[in-house]
C-alpha positions in Angstrom: 133.5 159.9 78.1 129.7 160.9 75.7 126.5 161.6 77.0 124.2 158.8 76.3 121.6 159.1 73.6 117.1 159.5 74.5 117.2 156.4 73.0 119.9 154.4 74.9 118.3 156.0 78.4 114.8 154.8 77.3 115.7 151.4 75.7 117.5 150.5 79.0 115.8 151.8 81.3 112.2 149.8 80.0 114.4 146.9 79.8 115.5 147.6 83.3 111.3 148.1 84.6 109.9 144.8 81.7 112.9 142.7 84.1 112.2 144.6 88.0 108.9 143.0 86.8 108.9 139.6 85.5 107.9 140.7 82.0 109.3 139.5 78.7 109.5 141.8 75.8 106.6 140.0 74.2 104.3 140.9 76.8 104.6 144.0 76.3 104.8 144.0 72.7 100.8 142.0 72.9 100.7 146.2 75.0 101.6 148.4 72.4 100.5 145.7 68.9 103.1 145.3 68.0 105.4 141.9 67.2 108.3 140.9 70.0 110.3 141.5 66.7 109.3 145.9 67.3 110.4 145.8 70.8 113.4 144.1 70.4 114.5 146.6 68.1 112.9 149.0 70.4 115.5 147.9 73.8 118.2 147.3 72.1 118.5 151.2 70.4 117.9 150.1 66.7 115.3 152.2 66.3 113.0 154.8 68.9 110.4 154.8 70.7 107.3 157.4 69.1 106.2 158.9 71.6 102.4 157.2 71.7 104.8 154.2 71.9 106.3 155.7 75.3 103.2 156.6 76.9 101.5 153.0 76.4 104.8 151.5 77.7 104.4 153.1 80.5 101.7 152.7 81.4 102.0 149.2 80.9 104.5 149.7 83.5 102.6 151.6 85.9 105.3 153.7 86.4 105.1 157.4 84.7 106.9 158.5 81.7 109.8 160.3 83.8 110.8 156.9 84.9 111.6 156.0 81.2 113.5 159.2 80.1 115.3 160.3 83.0 119.4 159.3 83.2 119.3 158.6 86.7 116.7 156.1 88.7 114.3 158.4 90.1 112.9 157.4 93.4 109.1 155.6 91.5 111.9 153.4 89.6 113.7 152.6 92.8 110.6 151.9 94.8 108.7 149.7 92.8 
């Protein structure tokens, strides 16, 4: 089975962190100053997060960028 792409891993981790915190795509969109459709495209793997968006997303979610790019959950992600 092929390894998931970085886009897939990041999208899955952002979705998981949003859900863990009870946040909606709309909340992240407001923080990133993009529309909800733009966040939807990113979390549904239609487009990638830019480096700036990834850093801002991690800050918004209160996690490190590493948590969003890791294929395996880290202790930080599990503890939050």
